[in-house]
VOPAGU-2260 file (C-alpha; in pm, 1 decimal, decimal comma):
REM VOPAGU-2260
SITE   aa  ch    i         X         Y         Z
SITE  MET   A    0    8069,4   37024,9   16983,2
SITE  LYS   A    1    8238,0   36711,1   17128,7
SITE  ARG   A    2    8123,4   36770,5   17471,0
SITE  THR   A    3    7773,0   36874,4   17333,9
SITE  SER   A    4    7721,9   36538,2   17153,3
SITE  SER   A    5    7846,4   36326,5   17416,9
SITE  SER   A    6    7626,3   36459,8   17675,8
SITE  LYS   A    7    7309,6   36443,1   17455,0
SITE  ALA   A    8    7449,6   36068,6   17318,8
SITE  LYS   A    9    7482,6   35987,1   17786,7
SITE  ALA   A   10    7109,2   36090,3   17787,6
SITE  GLU   A   11    6954,5   35930,4   17546,6
SITE  HIS   A   12    7121,8   35623,5   17661,8
SITE  LEU   A   13    6978,0   35679,0   18027,7
SITE  LEU   A   14    6657,7   35763,2   17871,0
SITE  TYR   A   15    6690,1   35383,5   17706,0
SITE  PHE   A   16    6736,2   35242,4   18015,0
SITE  PHE   A   17    6455,5   35398,7   18156,6
SITE  VAL   A   18    6192,3   35271,1   17901,9
SITE  PHE   A   19    6349,0   34946,5   17963,8
SITE  GLN   A   20    6322,0   34918,3   18307,3
SITE  LEU   A   21    5958,2   35033,5   18278,2
SITE  PHE   A   22    5872,6   34784,9   18041,6
SITE  CYS   A   23    6030,6   34543,6   18268,5
SITE  LEU   A   24    5889,5   34650,3   18592,9
SITE  ILE   A   25    5516,4   34662,0   18413,9
SITE  CYS   A   26    5582,7   34249,1   18273,2
SITE  GLY   A   27    5750,3   34113,0   18582,1
SITE  TYR   A   28    5484,9   34273,8   18769,6
SITE  GLN   A   29    5162,8   34148,6   18611,2
SITE  ALA   A   30    5316,7   33843,9   18597,0
SITE  TRP   A   31    5385,7   33849,6   18986,0
SITE  ALA   A   32    4978,8   33959,5   19002,0
SITE  ASP   A   33    4876,4   33593,3   18796,8
SITE  GLU   A   34    5062,6   33412,3   18960,0
SITE  LYS   A   35    4802,2   33273,2   19256,1
SITE  VAL   A   36    4587,8   33245,9   18928,4
SITE  SER   A   37    4804,8   33020,8   18699,9
SITE  PRO   A   38    5140,8   33022,3   18827,7
SITE  GLU   A   39    5285,5   32758,6   18506,1
SITE  SER   A   40    5146,8   32953,6   18177,9
SITE  TYR   A   41    5402,1   33220,9   18152,4
SITE  SER   A   42    5700,4   33401,8   18375,8
SITE  ALA   A   43    5842,5   33697,3   18364,6
SITE  HIS   A   44    6122,3   33805,7   18567,8
SITE  LEU   A   45    6364,6   34146,8   18583,5
SITE  GLN   A   46    6720,3   34220,2   18754,5
SITE  ALA   A   47    6860,9   34519,6   18723,8
SITE  THR   A   48    7269,2   34528,6   18863,6
SITE  VAL   A   49    7491,1   34831,6   18893,8
SITE  LEU   A   50    7832,2   34716,8   19014,5
SITE  PRO   A   51    8081,9   35041,9   19086,3
SITE  GLN   A   52    8447,2   34956,4   19158,2
SITE  TYR   A   53    8731,5   35144,8   19294,3
SITE  HIS   A   54    9120,6   35025,1   19285,7
SITE  PRO   A   55    9387,1   35279,7   19420,0
SITE  GLU   A   56    9708,4   35290,4   19326,1
SITE  MET   A   57    9945,2   34981,2   19308,5
SITE  ILE   A   58   10302,7   34887,6   19226,1
SITE  SER   A   59   10392,4   34911,4   18909,5
SITE  PRO   A   60   10756,2   34950,9   18761,8
SITE  TYR   A   61   10639,3   34863,3   18360,1
SITE  SER   A   62   10320,9   34718,4   18179,3
SITE  GLY   A   63   10162,2   34644,3   17878,0
SITE  VAL   A   64    9881,7   34653,6   17634,3
SITE  ASN   A   65    9654,5   34441,0   17815,1
SITE  SER   A   66    9819,3   34570,3   18166,0
SITE  LEU   A   67    9565,5   34644,7   18514,9
SITE  ALA   A   68    9625,6   35063,1   18509,7
SITE  SER   A   69    9846,2   35148,6   18766,1
SITE  SER   A   70    9670,5   35444,5   18859,8
SITE  LYS   A   71    9353,5   35506,5   19066,4
SITE  GLN   A   72    9029,3   35433,5   18907,3
SITE  VAL   A   73    8683,0   35384,6   18892,2
SITE  GLN   A   74    8450,0   35211,2   18651,6
SITE  THR   A   75    8055,1   35098,5   18657,5
SITE  SER   A   76    7883,8   34799,6   18476,8
SITE  ILE   A   77    7524,3   34849,0   18416,8
SITE  THR   A   78    7319,3   34526,7   18311,6
SITE  SER   A   79    6944,4   34447,0   18290,1
SITE  THR   A   80    6752,5   34132,5   18185,5
SITE  LEU   A   81    6423,2   34062,8   18103,0
SITE  PHE   A   82    6325,5   33673,0   18164,8
SITE  LEU   A   83    6052,5   33550,0   17931,7
SITE  GLY   A   84    5938,2   33214,8   17975,9
SITE  THR   A   85    5579,0   33000,7   17797,1
SITE  HIS   A   86    5524,8   32702,3   17711,3
SITE  LEU   A   87    5408,6   32600,3   17360,3
SITE  TRP   A   88    5303,3   32265,7   17340,0
SITE  LYS   A   89    5255,6   31960,4   17601,0
SITE  ASN   A   90    5633,1   31920,6   17818,5
SITE  SER   A   91    5812,6   32214,1   17623,6
SITE  GLU   A   92    5873,9   32584,6   17746,6
SITE  ILE   A   93    5998,0   32860,3   17502,4
SITE  TYR   A   94    6268,9   33075,1   17674,2
SITE  PHE   A   95    6322,8   33466,1   17572,1
SITE  ASP   A   96    6535,5   33731,3   17704,1
SITE  PRO   A   97    6638,2   34060,9   17603,1
SITE  GLU   A   98    6926,2   34239,1   17831,4
SITE  MET   A   99    7091,8   34588,2   17838,8
SITE  THR   A  100    7392,5   34653,8   17917,2
SITE  GLY   A  101    7666,2   34875,5   17941,4
SITE  GLY   A  102    8011,5   35046,0   18124,7
SITE  GLY   A  103    8256,0   34816,3   18138,6
SITE  GLY   A  104    8569,3   34707,8   18359,2
SITE  LEU   A  105    8841,7   34805,7   18545,9
SITE  SER   A  106    9102,8   34834,7   18273,5
SITE  GLY   A  107    8918,6   34798,0   17998,0
SITE  ALA   A  108    8905,0   34465,2   18142,2
SITE  HIS   A  109    9210,8   34363,3   18129,9
SITE  GLY   A  110    9516,3   34257,6   18385,2
SITE  ALA   A  111    9418,7   33984,7   18580,1
SITE  ALA   A  112    9319,4   33669,9   18454,1
SITE  GLY   A  113    9107,5   33632,9   18716,4
SITE  PHE   A  114    8920,8   33969,4   18674,5
SITE  SER   A  115    8745,8   34126,1   18931,6
SITE  ASN   A  116    8355,8   34194,4   18798,6
SITE  GLY   A  117    8198,0   33894,7   18636,3
SITE  GLU   A  118    7912,9   34103,8   18518,1
SITE  THR   A  119    8166,8   34226,9   18225,1
SITE  TYR   A  120    8204,3   33944,0   18048,9
SITE  ARG   A  121    7828,6   33987,1   17894,7
SITE  ILE   A  122    7958,1   34391,2   17783,7
SITE  ASP   A  123    8137,4   34459,7   17451,3
SITE  THR   A  124    8121,7   34827,1   17462,5
SITE  ALA   A  125    8089,0   35061,4   17726,2
SITE  SER   A  126    7763,9   35267,5   17525,0
SITE  LEU   A  127    7411,4   35102,9   17714,6
SITE  LYS   A  128    7253,8   34878,7   17425,2
SITE  LEU   A  129    6978,4   34631,5   17432,9
SITE  LYS   A  130    7016,6   34301,0   17280,5
SITE  MET   A  131    6884,5   33930,5   17249,0
SITE  ALA   A  132    7058,4   33746,8   17563,9
SITE  ARG   A  133    6885,2   33365,8   17485,4
SITE  LEU   A  134    6659,7   33246,6   17239,0
SITE  TYR   A  135    6554,1   32849,0   17307,9
SITE  LEU   A  136    6346,6   32601,2   17320,3
SITE  ARG   A  137    6318,6   32383,4   17555,7
SITE  GLN   A  138    6174,9   32031,7   17551,6
SITE  TYR   A  139    6105,0   31757,5   17817,8
SITE  PHE   A  140    6052,6   31377,0   17758,1
SITE  ARG   A  141    5908,5   31184,1   18058,4
SITE  LEU   A  142    6093,6   30847,5   18145,5
SITE  SER   A  143    5884,8   30815,2   18489,0
SITE  GLU   A  144    5531,2   30817,3   18618,1
SITE  ASP   A  145    5652,2   30981,1   18959,1
SITE  SER   A  146    5666,2   31370,3   18920,2
SITE  GLU   A  147    5896,3   31639,5   19114,4
SITE  LYS   A  148    5774,0   32016,2   19169,5
SITE  ILE   A  149    6008,2   32307,7   19044,5
SITE  GLU   A  150    6031,9   32597,0   19150,1
SITE  THR   A  151    5973,6   32917,9   18951,8
SITE  ASP   A  152    6273,8   33170,6   18880,4
SITE  GLU   A  153    6513,4   33303,9   18646,0
SITE  ASN   A  154    6398,3   33088,1   18280,4
SITE  GLN   A  155    6230,9   32841,7   18491,2
SITE  LEU   A  156    5889,0   32769,9   18441,7
SITE  ALA   A  157    5700,5   32650,2   18797,2
SITE  GLU   A  158    5536,8   32331,4   18681,1
SITE  GLU   A  159    5572,7   31923,4   18791,5
SITE  LEU   A  160    5798,3   31768,6   18576,1
SITE  PRO   A  161    5937,2   31374,9   18572,0
SITE  ALA   A  162    6175,4   31285,5   18820,8
SITE  GLN   A  163    6320,2   31091,0   18567,0
SITE  ARG   A  164    6348,8   31309,3   18234,2
SITE  LEU   A  165    6562,9   31366,6   17930,4
SITE  SER   A  166    6515,6   31743,3   17797,3
SITE  VAL   A  167    6636,7   31880,0   17482,9
SITE  VAL   A  168    6749,1   32259,6   17438,4
SITE  VAL   A  169    6802,8   32467,8   17178,4
SITE  GLY   A  170    6858,8   32800,0   17053,2
SITE  THR   A  171    7074,5   33041,4   17201,1
SITE  PHE   A  172    7209,5   33060,3   17548,7
SITE  SER   A  173    7506,2   33049,3   17780,7
SITE  LEU   A  174    7656,7   32708,3   17911,7
SITE  ASN   A  175    7723,6   32848,4   18218,7
SITE  ASP   A  176    7304,3   32878,5   18241,5
SITE  PHE   A  177    7319,8   32465,6   18301,2
SITE  PHE   A  178    7704,1   32364,8   18349,4
SITE  ASP   A  179    7924,6   32450,8   18663,0
SITE  ASN   A  180    7645,4   32509,0   18906,6
SITE  ASN   A  181    7765,0   32581,2   19230,6
SITE  GLN   A  182    7471,1   32709,9   19468,4
SITE  TYR   A  183    7736,6   32934,8   19702,3
SITE  ALA   A  184    7956,1   33078,2   19400,8
SITE  HIS   A  185    7859,7   33142,3   19021,0
SITE  ASN   A  186    7609,2   33470,8   19026,7
SITE  PRO   A  187    7821,1   33756,2   19047,0
SITE  ARG   A  188    7531,8   33935,6   19047,3
SITE  THR   A  189    7406,5   33856,0   19393,1
SITE  GLN   A  190    7729,5   33605,2   19475,6
SITE  PHE   A  191    8143,5   33642,4   19437,2
SITE  MET   A  192    8239,8   33902,1   19184,1
SITE  ASN   A  193    8525,1   33783,9   19079,6
SITE  TRP   A  194    8535,8   33518,7   18790,5
SITE  SER   A  195    8769,3   33238,9   18923,8
SITE  PHE   A  196    8475,6   33192,9   19162,3
SITE  MET   A  197    8179,4   33255,0   18959,5
SITE  ASP   A  198    8292,5   32989,1   18698,6
SITE  ASN   A  199    8552,2   32707,7   18637,8
SITE  GLY   A  200    8869,1   32914,9   18496,8
SITE  ALA   A  201    9026,3   32663,6   18350,6
SITE  TRP   A  202    8710,7   32589,0   18178,0
SITE  ASP   A  203    8767,8   32771,6   17805,6
SITE  TYR   A  204    8399,7   32803,8   17729,5
SITE  ALA   A  205    8226,2   32869,3   17350,1
SITE  ALA   A  206    8121,7   33219,9   17406,3
SITE  ASP   A  207    8084,1   33508,0   17263,0
SITE  THR   A  208    8203,9   33845,4   17418,3
SITE  ARG   A  209    7876,3   33863,0   17575,5
SITE  GLY   A  210    7926,1   33496,0   17707,6
SITE  TYR   A  211    7649,1   33385,0   17449,6
SITE  THR   A  212    7653,5   33124,5   17167,1
SITE  TRP   A  213    7376,9   32904,1   16955,9
SITE  GLY   A  214    7368,5   32556,7   17009,4
SITE  LEU   A  215    7231,9   32218,4   17149,6
SITE  MET   A  216    7200,8   32079,1   17497,6
SITE  LEU   A  217    7090,1   31719,9   17604,1
SITE  GLU   A  218    7041,6   31643,6   17964,7
SITE  TYR   A  219    6949,1   31290,8   18173,8
SITE  HIS   A  220    6781,6   31381,3   18472,7
SITE  ARG   A  221    6721,8   31166,0   18835,3
SITE  PRO   A  222    6668,9   31268,4   19109,5
SITE  GLU   A  223    6971,5   31163,3   19250,3
SITE  TRP   A  224    7184,9   31249,2   18967,0
SITE  SER   A  225    7211,6   31377,4   18585,6
SITE  ILE   A  226    7452,2   31346,4   18321,4
SITE  ARG   A  227    7457,2   31668,2   17991,0
SITE  PHE   A  228    7602,4   31719,8   17676,4
SITE  ALA   A  229    7604,6   32028,7   17476,7
SITE  SER   A  230    7754,8   32120,8   17105,0
SITE  VAL   A  231    7803,3   32492,3   17064,6
SITE  MET   A  232    7941,4   32743,1   16803,7
SITE  GLU   A  233    8284,4   32914,5   16854,1
SITE  PRO   A  234    8364,0   33261,2   16758,5
SITE  ALA   A  235    8528,3   33326,5   16483,2
SITE  GLU   A  236    8723,8   33535,5   16666,4
SITE  ALA   A  237    8918,0   33468,0   16996,9
SITE  ASN   A  238    8698,3   33658,2   17259,3
SITE  GLN   A  239    8452,3   33857,4   16998,9
SITE  LEU   A  240    8102,4   33918,2   16936,9
SITE  GLY   A  241    8157,1   33692,1   16534,4
SITE  LEU   A  242    8038,5   33275,9   16605,6
SITE  ASP   A  243    8286,3   33075,9   16311,7
SITE  ARG   A  244    7962,9   32983,8   16105,6
SITE  GLN   A  245    8170,5   32667,3   15969,3
SITE  ILE   A  246    8056,4   32491,6   16232,5
SITE  ASP   A  247    8270,8   32124,4   16114,8
SITE  LYS   A  248    8559,7   32280,8   16157,9
SITE  ALA   A  249    8477,9   32469,7   16493,9
SITE  GLN   A  250    8276,8   32391,8   16802,3
SITE  GLY   A  251    8279,0   32321,9   17182,3
SITE  ASN   A  252    8192,8   32014,7   17306,9
SITE  ASN   A  253    8073,6   31974,6   17663,1
SITE  LEU   A  254    8014,5   31678,1   17884,7
SITE  GLU   A  255    7943,2   31669,2   18268,5
SITE  PHE   A  256    7805,1   31425,0   18505,1
SITE  GLU   A  257    7615,8   31595,7   18850,6
SITE  TYR   A  258    7613,9   31368,5   19182,8
SITE  HIS   A  259    7343,1   31460,6   19446,3
SITE  TYR   A  260    7453,4   31281,2   19809,9
SITE  GLU   A  261    7444,0   31379,3   20149,9
SITE  ALA   A  262    7699,5   31365,5   20465,0
SITE  GLY   A  263    7535,3   31337,5   20837,9
SITE  MET   A  264    7257,1   31423,0   20675,5
SITE  HIS   A  265    7365,3   31748,7   20475,0
SITE  PRO   A  266    7294,9   31729,0   20097,7
SITE  GLY   A  267    7602,9   31803,2   19917,2
SITE  VAL   A  268    7679,3   31779,3   19536,1
SITE  ALA   A  269    7958,6   31663,5   19292,4
SITE  ARG   A  270    8007,6   31781,5   18934,6
SITE  ILE   A  271    8280,9   31588,0   18695,2
SITE  LEU   A  272    8329,1   31863,1   18345,5
SITE  THR   A  273    8502,0   31751,0   18053,9
SITE  TYR   A  274    8504,2   31911,7   17741,0
SITE  LEU   A  275    8712,3   31973,6   17364,3
SITE  ASN   A  276    8706,6   32267,6   17198,8
SITE  HIS   A  277    8748,4   32320,3   16794,9
SITE  ALA   A  278    8822,1   32656,4   16716,6
SITE  HIS   A  279    9094,5   32879,3   16486,5
SITE  MET   A  280    9354,8   32916,4   16724,7
SITE  GLY   A  281    9689,7   32980,7   16738,5
SITE  SER   A  282    9949,3   32784,0   16882,0
SITE  TYR   A  283   10179,0   32897,5   17207,3
SITE  SER   A  284   10446,6   32710,3   17141,5
SITE  GLN   A  285   10448,8   32849,0   16747,1
SITE  ALA   A  286   10406,7   33216,9   16828,0
SITE  THR   A  287   10693,1   33192,1   17096,4
SITE  LEU   A  288   10990,2   32996,8   16840,6
SITE  ASP   A  289   10894,6   33151,0   16485,6
SITE  PRO   A  290   11081,3   33452,5   16503,5
SITE  LEU   A  291   10904,9   33586,5   16158,5
SITE  ASN   A  292   10553,5   33544,6   16426,2
SITE  GLY   A  293   10687,4   33884,4   16589,6
SITE  VAL   A  294   10551,1   33636,2   16961,2
SITE  ASP   A  295   10189,0   33711,2   16798,4
SITE  ILE   A  296   10000,9   33433,3   16816,0
SITE  THR   A  297    9728,0   33581,5   16574,9
SITE  GLN   A  298    9984,8   33485,8   16311,7
SITE  THR   A  299    9976,3   33138,3   16375,9
SITE  ARG   A  300    9608,2   33056,5   16383,3
SITE  ALA   A  301    9474,6   32747,4   16246,2
SITE  TYR   A  302    9192,1   32486,9   16313,0
SITE  ARG   A  303    9302,6   32327,0   16625,9
SITE  THR   A  304    9148,3   32199,3   16974,9
SITE  LYS   A  305    9189,6   32240,7   17357,3
SITE  TYR   A  306    9060,5   31962,5   17603,5
SITE  GLY   A  307    9039,4   32040,9   17958,8
SITE  PHE   A  308    8832,2   31907,7   18287,3
SITE  GLY   A  309    8757,0   31993,4   18578,9
SITE  LEU   A  310    8609,7   31969,8   18990,7
SITE  ASN   A  311    8309,6   32131,0   19103,2
SITE  PHE   A  312    8196,5   32042,9   19502,8
SITE  GLU   A  313    7931,5   32202,9   19695,9
SITE  GLN   A  314    7845,9   32095,7   20090,7
SITE  GLU   A  315    7594,8   32183,3   20346,2
SITE  ILE   A  316    7773,8   32203,1   20699,5
SITE  THR   A  317    7515,7   32351,8   20884,8
SITE  PRO   A  318    7179,8   32536,6   20727,7
SITE  VAL   A  319    7307,1   32825,2   20769,6
SITE  LEU   A  320    7675,7   32756,8   20601,8
SITE  GLY   A  321    7779,3   32616,3   20283,4
SITE  LEU   A  322    8146,9   32544,0   20165,8
SITE  PHE   A  323    8233,7   32499,2   19792,0
SITE  SER   A  324    8559,8   32398,2   19550,2
SITE  ARG   A  325    8644,2   32384,8   19218,4
SITE  ILE   A  326    8992,9   32265,8   19068,3
SITE  GLY   A  327    9044,5   32277,3   18665,7
SITE  TRP   A  328    9323,0   32180,8   18434,7
SITE  ASN   A  329    9351,2   32247,1   18071,7
SITE  ASP   A  330    9608,4   32134,2   17828,6
SITE  GLY   A  331    9725,9   32474,5   17740,0
SITE  SER   A  332    9896,3   32410,8   17465,4
SITE  ASN   A  333    9668,5   32654,4   17199,3
SITE  GLU   A  334    9507,2   33020,8   17232,2
SITE  THR   A  335    9226,1   33082,3   17512,2
SITE  TRP   A  336    8983,5   33128,7   17296,5
SITE  ALA   A  337    8659,3   33261,7   17490,9
SITE  PHE   A  338    8684,0   33296,7   17892,1
SITE  THR   A  339    8928,1   33359,9   18063,1
SITE  GLU   A  340    9354,2   33309,2   18036,3
SITE  ILE   A  341    9372,0   33068,5   18316,9
SITE  ASP   A  342    9481,6   32692,1   18221,9
SITE  ARG   A  343    9488,2   32547,6   18575,6
SITE  ALA   A  344    9236,1   32635,4   18891,3
SITE  PHE   A  345    9167,3   32584,4   19219,5
SITE  SER   A  346    8924,8   32759,4   19482,1
SITE  VAL   A  347    8762,9   32724,8   19741,6
SITE  GLY   A  348    8536,2   32899,9   20013,1
SITE  ALA   A  349    8279,8   33002,5   20240,7
SITE  SER   A  350    7891,8   33111,5   20203,1
SITE  LEU   A  351    7726,1   33186,8   20558,2
SITE  LYS   A  352    7372,0   33314,5   20632,7
SITE  GLY   A  353    7319,1   33583,3   20832,6
SITE  THR   A  354    7106,3   33386,0   21065,6
SITE  HIS   A  355    7346,7   33435,2   21377,7
SITE  TRP   A  356    7273,9   33821,2   21387,9
SITE  GLN   A  357    6889,8   33842,3   21318,4
SITE  ARG   A  358    6958,7   33875,1   20910,4
SITE  GLU   A  359    6831,5   33568,0   20811,0
SITE  ALA   A  360    6817,2   33680,1   20423,3
SITE  ASP   A  361    7226,9   33856,8   20473,4
SITE  VAL   A  362    7526,3   33624,3   20272,4
SITE  LEU   A  363    7836,3   33651,6   20412,1
SITE  GLY   A  364    8110,9   33514,0   20134,1
SITE  ILE   A  365    8506,7   33464,1   20196,4
SITE  GLY   A  366    8690,9   33270,3   19934,6
SITE  LEU   A  367    9089,5   33185,6   19787,1
SITE  ALA   A  368    9128,7   33141,3   19455,6
SITE  ILE   A  369    9477,7   33050,9   19294,4
SITE  ASN   A  370    9533,9   33065,6   18923,7
SITE  ALA   A  371    9819,8   32933,1   18726,4
SITE  LEU   A  372    9960,4   32844,1   18363,0
SITE  SER   A  373   10076,9   32581,6   18128,4
SITE  GLU   A  374   10459,9   32604,3   18014,1
SITE  ASP   A  375   10402,1   32708,3   17677,8
SITE  HIS   A  376   10145,1   33028,0   17834,2
SITE  LEU   A  377   10407,3   33127,2   18024,3
SITE  ARG   A  378   10651,9   33117,3   17758,4
SITE  TYR   A  379   10475,7   33303,2   17532,5
SITE  LEU   A  380   10403,9   33573,1   17799,0
SITE  GLY   A  381   10729,6   33577,9   17957,1
SITE  ALA   A  382   10863,4   33667,4   17568,4
SITE  GLY   A  383   10661,6   33955,5   17528,1
SITE  GLY   A  384   10308,5   33800,1   17397,9
SITE  ASN   A  385    9980,7   33942,7   17462,5
SITE  GLY   A  386    9621,0   33724,3   17487,5
SITE  PHE   A  387    9352,6   33868,0   17496,6
SITE  ILE   A  388    9336,1   33979,4   17814,0
SITE  VAL   A  389    9656,6   33935,2   17982,0
SITE  GLY   A  390   10019,7   34074,3   17878,5
SITE  ASP   A  391   10200,9   34298,1   18046,5
SITE  SER   A  392   10496,6   34273,2   17768,6
SITE  ARG   A  393   10773,1   34039,4   18024,3
SITE  LEU   A  394   10713,8   33845,9   18352,6
SITE  ASN   A  395   10795,5   33710,8   18672,0
SITE  TYR   A  396   10577,6   33423,4   18653,4
SITE  ARG   A  397   10424,5   33355,7   19026,3
SITE  PRO   A  398   10013,6   33214,7   18994,1
SITE  GLU   A  399    9783,6   33472,1   18994,6
SITE  GLU   A  400    9590,4   33455,9   19389,6
SITE  ILE   A  401    9298,2   33648,2   19461,5
SITE  LEU   A  402    9112,6   33651,9   19828,4
SITE  GLU   A  403    8714,7   33785,3   19812,6
SITE  THR   A  404    8506,0   33882,3   20085,3
SITE  TYR   A  405    8178,5   34013,0   20005,6
SITE  TYR   A  406    7836,4   34095,6   20242,2
SITE  SER   A  407    7479,7   34143,2   20078,6
SITE  TYR   A  408    7242,8   34275,1   20268,6
SITE  GLN   A  409    6912,5   34227,9   20150,1
SITE  LEU   A  410    6762,3   34534,8   20171,9
SITE  ARG   A  411    6362,4   34363,9   20089,1
SITE  LYS   A  412    6300,3   34092,7   19943,3
SITE  GLU   A  413    6327,6   34312,9   19533,9
SITE  ILE   A  414    6682,9   34472,0   19678,0
SITE  ALA   A  415    6996,2   34334,3   19807,5
SITE  LEU   A  416    7301,9   34607,5   19877,0
SITE  SER   A  417    7666,4   34441,3   19846,4
SITE  VAL   A  418    8004,3   34562,6   19958,0
SITE  ASP   A  419    8322,5   34357,6   19834,6
SITE  ALA   A  420    8677,2   34363,6   19904,4
SITE  GLN   A  421    8935,2   34187,8   19686,7
SITE  LEU   A  422    9316,2   34172,1   19711,8
SITE  ILE   A  423    9518,2   33986,8   19336,2
SITE  ASN   A  424    9826,3   33921,8   19457,9
SITE  HIS   A  425   10077,2   33860,8   19112,4
SITE  PRO   A  426    9777,3   33995,4   18848,8
SITE  ALA   A  427    9848,6   33872,0   18532,9
SITE  TYR   A  428   10080,9   33604,7   18672,7
SITE  ASN   A  429   10348,5   33953,0   18731,9
SITE  ALA   A  430   10534,0   33902,8   19058,7
SITE  ASP   A  431   10735,8   34237,7   18957,9
SITE  ARG   A  432   10345,6   34422,6   18998,7
SITE  GLY   A  433   10077,1   34467,2   19226,9
SITE  PRO   A  434    9914,8   34346,5   19433,9
SITE  ALA   A  435    9593,8   34532,4   19324,6
SITE  GLN   A  436    9262,0   34593,6   19595,8
SITE  ILE   A  437    8970,0   34638,3   19482,8
SITE  TYR   A  438    8654,2   34760,0   19596,4
SITE  SER   A  439    8333,0   34739,5   19477,1
SITE  ALA   A  440    7968,3   34795,8   19606,6
SITE  ARG   A  441    7675,6   34646,8   19413,3
SITE  PHE   A  442    7317,3   34755,4   19398,5
SITE  HIS   A  443    7071,4   34413,8   19247,1
SITE  PHE   A  444    6701,9   34432,5   19188,9
SITE  GLU   A  445    6516,6   34145,0   19069,5
SITE  ILE   A  446    6124,4   34070,8   19071,1
């Protein structure tokens, strides 16, 4: 009976998924057909990503509740998103994104601070479900007479905008929709898959389990530079769906400056990010030093702060080759609350288009990331403590080192197939376990 019910539930979930895909395709095709007539009136884009991953057996003399499993594993994640946008009045836009998710990550998305699948941070349970991802209003205020052309994209209407402008965004969104962007390493649906490359690992940005939050974002934009600030809600529990409604005590504040330049006639971008989080977090030192807590950080929770900084660079070397790098640091005193357990982050890599082998739309990427812990965080895990991502019951500490390479093959304009290989040395900062080898395939469709 249990097997029958399970099979029936899976069939229902797949039916919902295909019905949702059909609905999205109709909306996306209609927007594409109307684009030549009225590209600025509304937009509809669709994406679907299926990402299976496999890792073979690895060395593991011991493990904990949050360890990456030492046995062979296969796991698949699924996401599908419909991006809808239109104008409400002059210089205003509203965006609504229903999203269907399912599946999950290897070992339940545990066992490596730089986790291998960037799609799983949006997934809270394995069963297919439809939820609202984003719903936000953006209002532009003209500060100059000259304009710049903006191309249509997901959550972006094709339009002419003031070259100098103030934007106000309010609603539910993901902070990395607007912050820490990088054209070579930011989107796990088409680029690097590991969390260490899609965002600055030391940026514990406020979000629920699926990566979204409610709040306000302000941006002042000029063609050569921009500055943006966001204040958003924090989760009520670490890495959980519910958000803390005591916004006087719990909020995530983020400030980023972005500067565009040219080096040898090739464009580059530098970004400086700083953040200050207020949330009901535990203290690593208190959990370690007080035996009454049983090395359980949840017993030490109180409204505390966490702050950090990040640098983000992208540089075109040639029209087909680009380099990127991120550097991040946070104080590491209090509990990791929303993203992942990284207190010191460094990543560097390259992205090469396939022009030289007559595959202009293909991309080959390679990246190296090194993640590290603060002293307080290290002692807590070494004493047998657990975070929400890592915890092997003991720790022979080494920085986590990640090497990733991928190749994206553009089958046609709407469809890309990718293969990816990752080597995670010292997973969860533990020299006694691993290295972990992870192999992935990825199907990505967008219109």
